[in-house]
N, C-alpha and C positions, 0 to 999 in steps of 0.2 A: 767957384767953390760949389755953387749949387748944381751946376752941369756935372762936376765930378761926382757928385752924390747920387745924382740920377743915374748915371753910367754905372756905379757900383751897385745899386739896387737892382738894375735891370741883369747885370750878371748873376747875382745870388738867385733872384726868381728863376732865371732859366735854367741854372744848374739844378735847383729843387725839383722843377718840372720834369726835366729830362731823367732825373734820377727816379722819381715816382713812376713815370711811363716805363721805365725798364723792369721794375718790380711786378708791375702789372702783367707785363707779357711773359714772365717765367712760369712754366708748367711742372708741377709736382708729378714725378712718375707714380703710377699704380703698381702695386706689387701683388702677385697672384696669392691667394690664401690656400692653405690645404684643405683638401675636401673633408667636410664633417659629417658625422652619422652615417657612415658608409656601413651597409647591412645588406643581407641576401635573404629572401623570400623564398622558400622550395615548394612547389606545387605540383604534385605528380613528377613529370619529366622536365618541369621548367624551373629555372633559376632567375628570379628578378634580383637584380642588383641595383641599389639607389642610393644617392646621397643628397646632402643640401648643397644648393647651388648660390652662387654670388653673383651681384649685377657686374656686367661688363666682363665676365669671365667665360671662357671656352674651356673644353675638358677634352682630353685623350686618355685611352685606356688600353691596357693588354690583358689577355687570358693566356694562361700557360699551363702545362701539365706538370711543371716543377716550381718549387718556390724560388729557386734562381733566374728562373725566367728565361732559360736557355732553349726551351722546346715551346715556342710560342705558337700559340694557334690562332689568336686574333690579335691584329695591332690596330687599334680603333676598330673599325667595321671591315677592314681588309682581311679576308681569311689568309693566313700564311701556310696552315697545315691542311692540304685538300682532303687527306683522307681521313681527317677527324669527323666523326658524326655529329658533333654538338654543332648547333647553328644559332644564328642571331635571328630572332622575330623582328623584322623591320617594322610591322604595324604596332609593336608595343615597345619600341627602342626610341628615345629621345635623349640623346647624349648631353646635348647642352642644357637639357631640363633635368639630369641627374637620374636616368633611368636607362637600363639596358636589360633585355629579356633574352636569355639562352634558353633554346629548345632542344630536345633529342638529347638531353643530359644522360649519358651512360650511368648505370648504377653502381654503386661501390667503387667509384674512380673519384679521387680528389682534383679539384681545379683550383687555380690561383688567379685571383683577379686584382689588379692595381688600377688607380685611376689619378690623375694630377690635373691641376687648373692651370691655365695659361692666359696672359693677356696679349690680344692681337692689335696691333697698329690698324685703325681703319683707313689710313692713307697708304701705308706699305704692305698690309696684311701679313706683317711679320710678328711673330712673338716677341714682345718685349721682357715678359717675365714669366718664369715657372714656378709652381709649388713643387713640394716634396710629395712623393706617392703616399696615397693611403691604399692600406692592403686588406683584403679579406680572402678566405678560402671557403669552399663548399664542396659538400658530397651527398648525394641522394644514396642512402642505404637501401638494400633490398631486403624486403620484410616478408617476402614471399616464402611460406614454409613449404618444406620438401614433402613428397608423399612418402606414406609409410606402407611397407609391405605387410602382408598378412602375417600374424604373429602367433597363430595358434600352432602348438606342437602335437604331432600326430603320437598316439600312444605307442605305437610300434618302432618310435625313434627314441625311445627313454631306456636306457640300461640302469645298472646299478652304479655305475660311475660317470655317466655322460648322457647328453642328448644333443640331438641335431634340429636345427631349426632352418628351413629353406625357404625359397622364394615362392609366391603363388605363380599360377599358370600364366596371368596377365601381366605380370612384373618384368620390367627389362633391367636386369642386374648390371647393365652396361650404361646406366642413365646419369652417370657421373655423381651418384650419390656415394657418400663415405656412410656405410651402415655399421654400426656396433650393436652387439648383443650384451646387455647388462644383467647379471643375475646377483641375487642376494638371498640369505635366509631370513631377511626381516622387510617387511612391507616399505619401509622408510628408506631402504637401499643405503642405509649408513655404512655398511661393511660390505662392499659390492666388488665383483670381478668382471672385466670388461673382455670380451672376445671380438676379433675381427670376424665380418663376412668374406667370403670369398665367392666370386662368380661361378666356380666349379660345384659348389656344394651348400652354400649358406655359410652357417656358423656353427661351429661344435663347442659346446660347454663341456669341459673335462675335468678330470681330478675331484669329482664331487663325493659327498658321502652317500653311502647307501641310505635307504629307507628315510629319506629327508625331504621335507617341503621346501621348494624353492620358489622364489618370486622372479620373474623376468620380464623384461621389456625390450623393445626394439628403438634404438635412437639413431634415425638417419641426419646426415647434415649434407647441404649441397656446396657446390664450389664457391659460394658466396658467404659460407659460415653459418646459414640458417640452420636451426636444430629444432626438431620436435620429436618427442618422444612419446612412444604408444602407451596405452594404458598397461599396467602390469598385470600380468596372468599368473597362474600358479601351476606347478606340478610335483609330483612326488616321485623320487628315484625308486628303483627295485632293490629288493635284498641282495646281496653280494652272492655271485654265482657258487655253486659248488663243484668241487673237482673229485674225480675218483682216481685212485691209483691203479694202473692198468697192468703192470707186470715188472719183470727184471729182464735185466741183459748184460752182456759184456761190451765194454766199449773197447773196440780193438784200435791199437796205435801200433803201426810198423807190423802188423800181421798178428800182435799177440793181445790178450786180454788184460791191458794194463790197469783198467779200472773195472770195478763192479757197478753197474749203473741202473738206476731206477727209471722207468719211462712213464709219463703220466698223460692222460688224455681227458678232455672234458665230458662229464657226463652229457648224455643226448638231452636231457631235460633243460640244462643250462647253456648248451652250445650256442643258442641263439643269441642270447644276451651277451654272452663272451664274443661272439663274431660281430655283433653291433658295436660293442666297446671298441674293439680293435678298429673298426671301419671308422669310428670317430677320432682315432689316433689317441684313445686314451692311454694313460700311463698305468698300465696293470701288469704284475708280475706273478707268476707262480712260484711260490717259495716251497721247496721240497726238501725232505729230510730223510737221510737213511742212517740208521743207528744199530748198534749192537745190543742196544738196551730197549726194552719194551716201554720204558719210561721215558726215552729218549733224553737221557742225561746228557747235558751238555758237553762233557769231556769225552764221550763217545759218539758224538752225533756229528754228522756233516750235514751243512746247509747250503743250498744253491738257490739263487734267485735268477730267473730267466724271464725277460720280457715277453710277454704274449703278444704276437704280432701275426697270426696265422701262417707263419713260416717257420719258427722255431718249436721244436717239442720240448716242453720242460722236463727237466730231469735234475736228479741229483746223483751223487757219486761218493762212493768210498774206494780207497785203494784196495784192489783185489787181495792183495797181500795182508791187509789188515783185517778183511772180514773172513779169510779161510778158518774153516772148523769152528765157526760161530753161526747163530741164528740172526738173520738180518730182518730189521723192521723197516718199513718205508711208508710215509704218508706224505700229503701236500696240501697247500691251501692257496687261495689267491690274496693278493695283496693289492690294494688302491689307495693311493696317497697314505693317510694315516691309519687307514682301516684294513683289518686282516678277516678274511672269511672263516668259515668253520675248517676244522681238519677233515681230510677225506679219511676213507676207510684205510685201515693199516693192512698192508700185505707183509707177509713172512715167507723167508726163504731158507732153507737149511743149506748152508754153505758148504761144499766138499772139504776135502782136507787139502788138497793140492789140484792146481789147475795149471794147464799149458796150452799153448797151440800148436798143433801138430799138423803139418800139410795144410795151414790155413783153417783147420778146424779146431774149435775150443773144446778140449777134453777135460772133464772133471773127474778126479780120483777120491775115493774114499778110504780109510784106514781098515786094513784087513788084521794086522797083528795088534796084540796088546802092548808091545814093549814099545817105548818112546826114547829109549836111551841108547841103544846099539844097533837094532834091527827094525827097519821101518818097511812094511809091505803094504802097497796101496792096489785099489782095482779100479778101473774106469767104471763110470756109473751109466754111461751110453750104451747103445746098441752094440759097439765094437769092444770085444773082448781085449783088453789090454791090461798089464801089470806094472807096477814100477817098484822097485827094489832098492833100498838104501842101507848098506852093510858100513858099520864103523867098526874101525880097529878098536878103538878105546870107548868106553862109555862116556855119554855127555856128562859134563858138569854143570853146575849152576852158573849161569851168565853167558857170554858168548863163546862159541866154539867155531875157529875157522878150520873148515874142513877141505882138505886138498884130495881131488879125485883125478886119479890118472892110473896108466897101465903099470906103473911101477910101485903104487902104493897099495895097501892092503885095504884101504877103502873102496867100496863098490858102489857105482851108481849104474842101475841097467833097467832096461825096459823091454818086455817081452810083447811082442806084437805079431800075430798070425803065426805063432809058434816059433818065430826068430827073435833071439836074443841079442839086443844091441847093449854094448859096454862102453864105460867112461874109459877109453885109451887114450883120449887126449885130455891134457891138463886143464882143470877148472877149480875154482874155490867157491863154496857157499858157506855161508854164516848161519850156523844153527844156534837158536838161543833156547835154552833149557830153563825154564821157570816152573818149579814144582813138578806136578806131571804133564805139562806142556811142552811141545817143541814147536817152535815158529822161526819164520825168517823175516826180518825187518824190511828186507828189500827183495823184489823178484830179479832173477837172473835173466838177462836178455836174452842169450842163447846156450844151450847145452847140446854138444855135438857129440853123438854117440855112434860108434862102429859096430856093425853086425859081425856076430861069429862066423857066419856065411858070408866070404866076401862077394858073392853074387848080389847081394841085396844092399851093399853100399853103406851110405849114412842115414842117421835119423836125428833130424834136430827138434828140439824141445824150445819153444820161443816164449820168453815171459812166464818162465816157471816160479811159482811159488808155492810154499807148503805152510800148512798150519794145523796142529795137531793139539787139540785142547780135550 
């Protein structure tokens, strides 16, 4: 019995001993922890990345140009992108002590850095555990301010509606600066207008008000987005230039005087300012008026606005047929933006009673007879003696009268030139309008063909013939 008891005790003791020995030999695995307090310090062109280290941990990192890490520059200390200018400073980088220093960091380019911890088996030198990545990005901004070109505007570059600001002699307009000109009527630039600079001529400020004080400044910005405005300076625009009315003419269309036209030219004293404004590409117009009323009443006045650009001659017009037998008044003024200049001098022309183009020469006729109802006799006002006669079978009535002229009608339309009479043997119709003591045509006749009584002299054509007896 005693022997059996001793045997049982021995078995229990041995089992307990072996069990305790097995527990003491079990190794608990070490898990890598995520790096903490990852941060970046930027010093000039350096970026110092640091984090807290844990005992028994090693570290690996990546530096990339995108946050998805598809364009990796460094994988730990091995450089993957050889053309990248950024480098690692080996003398200041201790990866397993939680520090990496990058040098030659380009400005205004963002970089992405991530680091993770790992546990390495001392016998096999293999990693047994990885942490998650801790991430940070960094960017060194370029705070260098761009150079400012000279901002003084020469007095001879200021017109009544514009001014130009150019580049100084020592300034290179191709230096990759984006330059703006900002102008305002108030010093705070609360309501301002901005114009672009161009390498060819600088900047033109246009559509300005005359006799107005403007504040202006130059604002350059470089390719990195750095901006520095110049100090504000002031200038005052000139008074709006004056125009004068130079004369009258006919605007021939198809060889005939379809329109009675006023021609306008700038006065000599203002031509410099007008030319300067056009060189600045300012939006200026010459507004011209031709009227049968000295007061330029709207119902009898034609207005024409023509852009002034050193090529077009400003003009106004009236249909010739509407002006015949009347006194015509003409004037003009400059317009820029919402501003009108003063009216020019008014010119006056006594219009003839009839006009036509004969052999490409405009001929004016004045009334010779006193009757306006049945017989009309007109004589040319020019150097060439020429007469025009209209004989009607019936007396004109009030209102429109369509008159047919032909060899078979008793109505007669004839021209006497150099003693030769040309008659209306070919049929044509004109509409004469009698109103009180006046006889007019509301539309000119394109061509009237007349045959001479002497067959040797052939035909005579009146082109764009019009009549107005008032």
